[in-house]
C-alpha positions in Angstrom: 0.0 0.0 0.0 1.2 3.5 -0.8 0.3 6.4 1.4 -0.2 9.8 -0.4 -0.1 12.7 2.1 -3.2 15.0 1.9 -0.9 17.9 1.0 0.1 16.1 -2.2 -3.3 15.4 -3.5 -4.3 16.2 -7.0 -7.5 17.7 -5.5 -5.4 20.5 -4.1 -4.3 21.4 -7.6 -7.9 21.6 -8.7 -8.9 23.7 -5.7 -6.0 26.0 -6.5 -7.0 26.4 -10.1 -10.6 27.3 -9.0 -9.2 29.8 -6.5 -7.2 31.5 -9.3 -10.3 31.5 -11.5 -12.4 33.1 -8.7 -9.8 35.8 -8.0 -9.0 36.6 -11.7 -12.5 36.3 -13.3 -15.4 36.0 -10.9 -14.6 38.3 -8.0 -15.3 41.9 -8.9 -16.4 40.7 -12.3 -18.7 42.8 -14.5 -21.0 40.4 -16.5 -23.8 41.6 -18.7 -25.4 38.1 -18.9 -24.8 34.4 -18.3 -23.4 34.1 -21.8 -20.9 37.0 -21.0 -19.8 35.2 -17.9 -19.3 31.9 -19.8 -17.4 33.7 -22.6 -15.0 35.4 -20.0 -14.4 32.1 -18.2 -13.6 30.3 -21.5 -11.3 33.2 -22.6 -9.5 33.1 -19.3 -9.0 29.3 -19.4 -7.8 29.5 -23.0 -5.2 32.2 -22.0 -4.3 30.4 -18.9 -3.6 27.2 -20.8 -1.2 29.0 -23.0 0.9 30.5 -20.2 0.4 28.0 -17.3 3.5 26.9 -15.4 3.7 24.0 -12.9 2.9 24.9 -9.3 5.9 24.9 -7.0 4.6 23.2 -3.8 6.2 23.9 -0.5 5.4 22.1 2.8 7.2 22.8 6.0 6.3 19.4 7.6 5.9 21.0 11.0 2.3 20.0 11.5 -0.4 18.4 9.3 -2.9 21.0 10.4 -3.6 24.5 9.4 -2.3 26.2 6.3 1.2 24.9 5.9 0.7 24.3 2.2 1.4 27.0 -0.3 1.7 27.1 -4.0 3.9 29.7 -5.7 2.2 30.5 -8.9 2.5 33.9 -10.6 0.1 34.5 -13.4 -0.2 37.9 -15.1 -3.4 37.0 -16.9 -6.1 39.6 -16.8 -9.6 38.3 -16.9 -11.1 41.6 -18.2 -11.4 42.1 -21.9 -12.0 45.5 -23.4 
């Protein structure tokens, strides 16, 4: 049996992507309609796919509880289109 620590889970990577999506597109977004929201989400994902870099995970190992995981990911993608 192989033990995968929770801080190494692929689910964390998905959660991190949705966090980026929320910060860059959804939060403070200005959407005229549902279709506008969908178009901006798809445009962001398309741009993100072109410039995405691997996440550099760090883990101090001090304690399995409480916010010891971090991902260093700098993305200069703007969600707003004018």
